[in-house]
C-alpha positions as CSV (number, residue, x, y, z in Angstrom):
1,M,0.0,0.0,0.0
2,D,1.5,3.3,-1.1
3,I,0.8,6.4,0.9
4,E,0.6,9.7,-1.0
5,F,0.9,13.1,0.4
6,N,-0.7,16.2,-1.0
7,S,1.8,18.7,0.5
8,L,5.2,19.0,2.2
9,E,3.4,19.9,5.4
10,E,1.5,16.6,5.3
11,L,4.7,14.7,4.8
12,Y,6.4,16.7,7.6
13,N,3.6,16.0,10.0
14,R,3.8,12.3,9.2
15,L,7.6,12.2,9.7
16,K,7.5,14.5,12.8
17,P,7.8,11.6,15.4
18,A,11.0,10.3,13.6
19,L,12.3,13.9,13.3
20,S,11.7,14.5,17.0
21,T,13.5,11.2,17.8
22,K,16.5,12.2,15.7
23,Q,16.6,15.7,17.3
24,R,16.6,14.2,20.8
25,E,19.3,11.8,19.9
26,M,21.4,14.6,18.5
27,A,20.9,16.6,21.7
28,R,22.2,13.6,23.7
29,N,25.2,13.6,21.4
30,G,26.1,17.2,22.1
31,Y,24.2,18.9,19.3
32,S,21.7,20.6,21.5
33,Y,21.2,23.5,19.1
34,V,19.7,21.4,16.3
35,T,16.0,21.6,15.9
36,I,13.5,19.3,14.3
37,E,13.2,21.8,11.5
38,D,17.0,21.7,10.9
39,V,16.9,17.9,10.5
40,W,13.9,18.3,8.1
41,N,15.5,21.0,6.1
42,Y,18.8,19.1,5.7
43,L,16.9,16.0,4.4
44,K,14.6,18.0,2.2
45,E,17.3,20.3,0.7
46,I,20.2,17.9,0.5
47,K,19.4,14.2,0.9
48,W,16.1,14.1,-0.9
49,K,16.6,16.9,-3.4
50,K,17.0,14.6,-6.4
51,A,15.2,11.6,-5.0
52,N,12.1,10.2,-6.7
53,N,9.3,7.9,-5.4
54,L,10.7,7.5,-1.9
55,S,8.6,5.3,0.3
56,L,7.6,6.4,3.8
57,Y,9.8,3.7,5.4
58,E,12.8,4.9,3.4
59,M,12.3,8.4,4.5
60,V,11.9,7.3,8.2
61,S,15.1,5.3,7.8
62,D,16.9,8.3,6.4
63,V,15.7,10.5,9.3
64,L,16.9,8.0,11.9
65,N,20.2,7.1,10.3
66,V,21.5,10.4,8.9
67,D,24.9,11.2,10.3
68,D,24.8,13.9,12.9
69,L,27.9,15.5,11.5
70,L,26.3,16.0,8.1
71,I,23.5,18.0,9.7
72,D,26.0,19.9,11.8
73,N,28.0,20.8,8.7
74,Y,24.9,21.8,6.8
75,L,23.9,24.2,9.6
76,K,27.4,25.7,9.7
77,Q,27.4,26.3,6.0
78,K,24.0,27.9,6.2
79,M,25.2,30.2,9.0
80,N,28.3,31.2,7.0
81,L,26.1,32.1,4.0
82,K,23.7,34.1,6.2
83,N,26.6,35.9,7.9
84,R,28.1,36.8,4.5
85,E,24.8,38.1,3.3
86,L,24.5,40.3,6.3
87,Y,28.1,41.5,6.0
88,F,27.7,42.6,2.3
89,K,24.3,44.0,2.9
90,E,25.7,46.4,5.5
91,E,28.3,47.8,3.1
């Protein structure tokens, strides 16, 4: 049985328990600043960007098994870009 979602919000809500579990695990591993949305955005923008026809169980597996360091690096890159934009905007 395939489950289809009509929006990203629907998919996000379905994956939220797994995202929350991953966020708590990361907090225990020293990444207390990582939010559920950070995990979601990493997967959506990086891991699943070019993926097609992923099943729900594959996405849950990705959420639970993504390397903490990959999410941390993603957030650091995002912060660097944001800081650069702010710096050049002020000039």
